[in-house]
N, C-alpha and C positions, 0 to 999 in steps of 0.2 A: 267240326262235328258237333261240339257240346253245344254250341250255340245253335244249330241247325234243329237240334232235339229237344231245345228247350220247352217249345211249345206242348209236347208230349210227355212231358216228364210227369213221373208219379209224385203224388203226395204221400209224404213219409206217414206210416202207419206205426203207432206206439203200443208196444207190448210191454205190459208191467210185469218187472222181475219177481221171481220167487222171493218168500222173505228166508227160506231154509237156504244157507250156502255155508260155504267151508274156508272162506279168504279170511286171511289175518283179522284179529279183533281192530288193530289200528285203521285197516282199510274200512271196516264197517261203520267206525266213528265219522271218518273223513268223507266217505262217499255214501250220499243217501238219496233216496226217492228215485231209484235208478230204475227208467223204462226202456227198453229196448225199441231201436227206430228199424224198422223193417226196410230193407232194401233190395233191389232187384235189378236185373240186367237193364242196362241203358240208364235213364237218368231217374234219381229219387232228390226231392226238394224237400229239404229241411228248413221250415218256417223258422224266423226270429231266430237264427243259429246261436247268436253271442247276446241275444237279449236287448239288442240294440237297435231292432227292425230290419236287420240284415238278413236274407234268406243264404242258405248254402247249396248246392249241388254235390251229390254224389253220382260219379259216372262207372260204370261197372261194366267191363266186359271180359270174356274168356279168350285166352291163349290157347287152342287145341292143337296137342300133337300126337292125337290119333293115339294115344296111351292113356295110362293112369297118371301120366306126370304133366298133365295140362295145369293151368293155374289161371285165377282170375286176378284182376288189375282194377285197383281202386283209385280214382284221380277226384279229390275234392277242390271245389272252384268257390270264390264268393266275390262282389264287387269290392271294392275299399271302402273303408270306413269315411274317409275324408271327403271323397266325392262318390258316393255310393251310385248317383242317378246318370254320370257322366263316365264313369270307367268302366270297361269291359270286364267280363269275369277273370278272375286271376286265380292263379293256383295256391292251395293252401298247402305249405310245408309240413312235414311230420318229422320231429325230432328224432334224432338216431341216439343209439347209447353214448357216442362220442361226442354228442352236443352238436353235431353238425346236423344237416336236414336232407330228408328225400322228397321227391316232387310227386311219388305214386307209393301205394302199399301193394302186396300181392298177398293172395292165399294160396294154399294147397291142400284141396280135399283128397287127393290121392282117389281111393274108391268110392269116397263118402261113407264108407262104415270105418276108416281109420285117419281121418283128418289129420295133416301134420301141421297145418296153420289155419286160423281162421280168424276173420275181421267182423268186428261187429261195431255197431253206431249205436247210442243210447242217450238221453237226455237223464237230468239228475243234478244234485248239487255236491259241491266240493266244498267241505269247509263251511258249509251254510251258503254258498254262491251258487246258484242255477248256471248250467252249462251244458254244452254238447260234447259228449267224450266218443273217443276212437278206444276200441278196446281189443286185442289179440291175445289168442291162446297158440303157443308155440310148442311141437314136441319134436325132439331129434333122437329118435330111437337108434340103437344098435339094430343089424337086420334080425329078424324080419319086421317090415315098417308096421306090423298090426301088435308087435312087443306094447305090453304096457309102458310107461315111463314116465318120470315126472315132467311137468308141462312149465313153462315159461309163461306168465300172465304179465301184460304192459298195459296200463290204462293213460291216456293221452288226455289232455283236456285243450279244448279250442279257446284260443285268445288272439287278441290284437297286438301286433307289433308294429305298427307305422312309425311309431316314434323312436324305433332303434335305428331307422336308416338304411345303409347299404348293408348288403350282406345275409338278409334273411328274405322270407315273404311278407306280404303285409298282415295276413293270418296266418297262424300255425297251430298244428296239435301238438301241445309242449308233453312231454313224459312227467307223469306227477307220480306214479306208483307203477313198480314192478316186483313182482316175486316168483320163485319157483315153487311150485306145489308140493306139500310134502306126500299127498297121495300119487299114486301112478295110474296113468291114464292111455288106454289103446286109441283114444278119438278125442281130438281137441275140442271137439263141440260138447262133449261130455264134462270135461274140465269146466269149461265157461257156466256151464247146468249146475254141475255140485258146487263149485268156488264161490259164484256170482249170483247164481239164481237165475242166469239168463235163458229164456226157454230155446229148446231146438228149432233150427231153420225149418222152415214148411216141407221141403222136400226130404227131410230125414222123420 
């Protein structure tokens, strides 16, 4: 399905993040020039995702369960670096906290006024090097869901790993920074807005 939808893929829209943010000082020093990449249902194409001429595709679909507990699924694909014109689109892995990797990542908007987990993509620089980033914010409140709670922020940088051989994907989002917010939030979208200056999504 990803290949069939390629012809109608949206081109990523970039939104600049605000300068006012609450993230740790170390992160502000390392992560700079952050610009949010707008993604939507279906395919979004991110041009020159690793600054080597290769594009990435973000595929997003909704898993509906006719309640507030549906969730969205993101899958990222890229051609390989060694044979970009000959190799079909490959899954981009996402590093887990235990240094394994997943092949997809999900969000959990709940009612959209009390998001439990949100997923964003952005361009920017890490330690002065331009890259594409995957950013998540996750709340895990005790009942009720709308209770404000500290939020886990994770930032992943896209990198090529074809030289590692077996056991990983050719390209992978590596976990480069994670922290738990000091401030408590009742919506994970608000956490990304206040901590990293990322604008709210259009439907909010």
